N, C-alpha and C positions, 0 to 999 in steps of 0.2 A: 504494500500500500504506500501511496505517496501523499504527503501533506504539503500544502502551501502555507507558509508562515512569514512574518516579518523578518527581515535580515537581522543578524546579530553581529557584534564586533568579531566574534570568533570565526565568522564565515569568510573573512577577507581572503585568507590563503586559498580556500577551496574555490571561491569565486574567481580568483586570478587564474587558477588552473582551468576552470570551466570555460572562461571567456577567451583563453588563449587560442581556442580552436574556432572561434566565431569569425564570421566574414569581416574582413578589414573595413569594408565600406559602410557597414551598418553604424551610422554616426551617433545613435543614441545610447550606445554601450560604452562605459568607461573601459579603458584598456590597461593602463599601468596600475601597479599596486597602490601607488600614491593616490591616484584618482578614484580607484575602487574604495580605498579606505576612507577617503573624504566623503564619497557618496553614502557609504554605510553609516558614517558618523552623522551625516545630515538626516538620513532616514530614521535612525534611532531617536534623534532629537525631535523629529516631526511626529512620530508615533506618540512620544511622551508629552507633546505640547498640548496645552488647552487652547482650542481653536474656536473662535466665534465666526470668522469669515475666512474663506480660502486666501492664502497669502503665499509665502515662499516655501511651503512644505513640499517635500518630495518623499515618496514612500516606495521602498524597495522590498520586493518579496522574493523568496526562494522556494523552489520545488525540491523537497527532500524525501529520499527513500527512508521510510520509517524504520526499517530493519537495519540497513547498513549505515544510515546517517549520511550518505553521500548526497551531494547536491547534483540535481539533474537539470536544473533550469533556473531562470531568473526573469523577472519582469518588474516594471516600475510604473508609477502614476504620479504626476505632478499636479498639485492643487491648482496652480495658476501658471500657464505658460508665459515665459518672459518675465517671471517675477523679479528677476534682477535686471530688467530692462524691457525692451520691446521685442516681441517675437516676429521675425520677418519670414515671409513666404512670397512666392510669385502667384499672382492671381491671373488666371486665364481670362483675358478680356477680348471682346470683339469691338473694334473701333470703326465707326462709320466715317468714311471719307467721301466728301461731296464736292464736285466742281460744277457750279451752275453754268459757267461759261462753256464747258465741254459737255454739259448734260450727262455727267457721269456720277454714279453713286455706287459704292461697293463697300464691303466689309473686310477688315483686315484683322487677322488673328495676332494678338500681341500679349506680351507678359508684362505685368506691372508689379513692381515691388510694393508690398503692402504690409500693414501691421494689424489686420483685422482679427487675427486669431489670438492676439494678446489677451490674457486673462481667461481663455478657455482652459479647462482642465485637459491635460495631455497624457496619453498613454505612450510609453516608450520602453526601450531596452528589453524587448521580448526576445529571449533566446532559450532554446531547449536542446539538450544534447542529442537525443534520438528523435528528431522531429519527424522522420519518415515512418517510425513504428509506434511512437508513443502518442497516438492521436487523442486518446481520452485524457491523458495527463496534460497534453498541450492545451486542450480545451479548458481543463481545470485551471492551469496557470494563467491563461489569458483572461478567464472570467473572474478569477478570485479577486483581482484588484478592483473590478467593478462591484463585486459583492461587498467589498470593504466600503466602497462609496455608498452603497445602499444602506449599510449599517451606520455610516457617519456622513449623512448628506451635507451637514454644515461645513465639512472640510473641503468640499468640492463645488464647482460651478454647475450650472444647468446644462452646459454644452461641453462635449468632449471631442477631441480630435486625435488622430494617430498618424504620424508621418512614417511611411514605409520606405525602405531602402530602394533606391532606383537602380537601374541597370549599370553594372560596371563590368569590365573585361577581366580576364584571368589575372592580370597584373594589378587589379584594383583601381583602374583608371575609368573615368566617366566621360562618355562622348558629350553629354550635356555640359559638363564642367569645361571640357576642352574647348567647346564652342563659345562659351559665355564667361563663366567665372574666371577662367585662367587669364582672360584678356585684362581683367581688372586687378586680380590678386598677384599676378606674375609668379605663380607657383602651381605645382600639380595638385591633383585632387586630394590625395592622401596627406600631403604636406599641409594643405589648407585645413583639412579636418583636424589634424594634430594641433595646428596653430590655435584654433578656436575651441578645441576640446569637444567637438560635436555640438557646440551651442549654436543657436540661431538668434541670439539676442545680443551679440557683442557689438559695441560701437563701431568697430572697424567694418562691419557688414554694411551699415548705412553710409559709412565714409567711402567705401570702395565700390559697392554695387551700383549699377546705373539707376538713376531716379526717374528716367524717362521711359516710356513704353519701348520694349524690345520687340521688333516685328519678327514674328516667328518665321515667315517665308524667307527671311534673310539668313536664317541659321542653316548650317550644313544639314544635308539629309540625315546622317546618322544621329545628330542631336534631336532633330524633329521626331525621328522614329522612336526614341526612348522616352520622350516626354510622357509622364503619367504611367510609365511601365514599371513593373516591380522586378527587383532582383529575384532570380529563381529561388533563392533561399527563403524569401519572404512569402512565397505562395501559400504555405500552410497557415501562416498568420493571417494573410489576407482572407482566406476561406473562413477562418474562425471569426474574424471581425465582421465580415459581411453577414454571416449567420447570426451574429449578435445584433445587427441592425445598423452598422456603420455603412456609409455610402461615399464613394468617390465624388468629390464636388469640383469646385472651380479652382482649387489651390494645388500647387506642386512645390516640392522642395527647391530652395534656391541654389543648392549645390549640385545635386545629382538628378534633379527633375523627377524624382519619385513621387507617387501620388500621396495626397493627404486626405485621409478619410475623416468624416465628421458625422456627428449625430446629436440631437437633443436627447437628454437622458430618458425622456418618456418613450422614445423610439427604440430604446435598448432593451433586449430581452431580460437582462439581469434586473432591471428596474420594474418592467411591466409584468414579468413572469415569476418573480420571486415570491415565496410564501413563508410566513412564520409558522412553525410547527413545534409541538412539544416532542421531546425525545422519548421514544418507547424502546424497550428491550426486545430486540428481534428474537431472542431465544424463547421469550414467553408468549410470542404471538402465534396463533394457529396458522397453519399453511394457507396461503391465499389461493383462491381458485385460479387455476392456470399455472401455478408454481412459478419456476424461474422464468418461463416464457412470458409471464405477465409483468415482470419487473422492468423498470426503466432506469436509466442512469440519471442521477441527480448530483449536482455540486451542492455540498452542504457546508455552511460556514457558521462559526460559533458566535463571536461577539466583537464589538469594536475594541473593547479593553484588552482582550486576549484573543486576537484574531487567529483562527486556524481554518483551513478549508480542505475538504477531501472530496473525492468523487467515488461513487459506488452505486451498484444496482439496488433499488429498493422497490417495494410495492408502491403503486401509484398513490401519491399523497394529496392530490387535488381535492378529493372529496372526504379526506380524513382530517382529524384534529392532530394526529401525531405522525411522525415518521419513525420507522423501526430501524434502529442502528445496531449492528453487532458490536461486541466489546472492543474490537480493535479500532473501529471507527470512533466510538465514544472516547477511547483513550487518546487517539490522535487529535481529536477536537478539544479535549479537556472538558468534556461535559458529562453529566450524569442523567439518569432517567428522570424525566420531569422538567429538565432545563429547556429553554427555548433556543431554536436555531432557525436560520433561514435556508431555504433550499430552492433550487431552480433546475428544471430539466436541461440536460445538455445532450 
């Protein structure tokens, strides 16, 4: 069994080992031990903070094997994007160009630097070691951070977005960056990512990025082809997020051109489909008609104060007052019979 829990200071070494195998271009993951340790420290402080309105808090979660205690994945959620500045993205615009003298009117596809996503809550840093085989655990890891937001709505905004890594080649270079960002930063893609530490709110972005619309037809074909496209390693995450209710909209990442998905919380399954249920002892419950075939997978989470989340097959809970959990699940969640949990189908 796997459990998702808040990161702890003792996890730094294991996270460093885990993230060493991640895709270089996934800009929302910390890379060095120093940056990982700083993120962990910030997360621990965020979970401990008394919050009235979302601010600079960032929450980092880990997916842990209950038996071996090995970390198999990590994911983060930030209370307010750009909390240390302004969050920048490119907005896909259509500019109308009109010449009355020539009697010509046409539309031009352009990219405009914007800050409209600032203060949205941001999901980031999703990485799972065995993404091709651990489908259920990946769904748990992705959804657990939203279940935490369900339990602690005062810590987050009403709108959420997720930047997904764009297309890069085998050397980690981005055709979109080579056509646009490189012209202004005078450095290659990975060097630029390292320079700003994966951030999208640094002052140097607004200092160096073009403030005027960039006409997409003037970009090279390879750059246009990857706009809004996902790095192959991000496809499982994209599938999970779209199942959750996120949609690709009008924004793309300013560095690699990857898509930015967004949604209002009421459109997300974790908010609209989650239920509060009492914990019942599965061993004491009579067999359900249909047996194991009638069971469905639920992500089950405990509480804001001591957050834990697991995924397991259970009898349908929609028409019941309780959800039946075996001893291993109750222990992993830190709950007892009669306690309240939230659950959502996955």
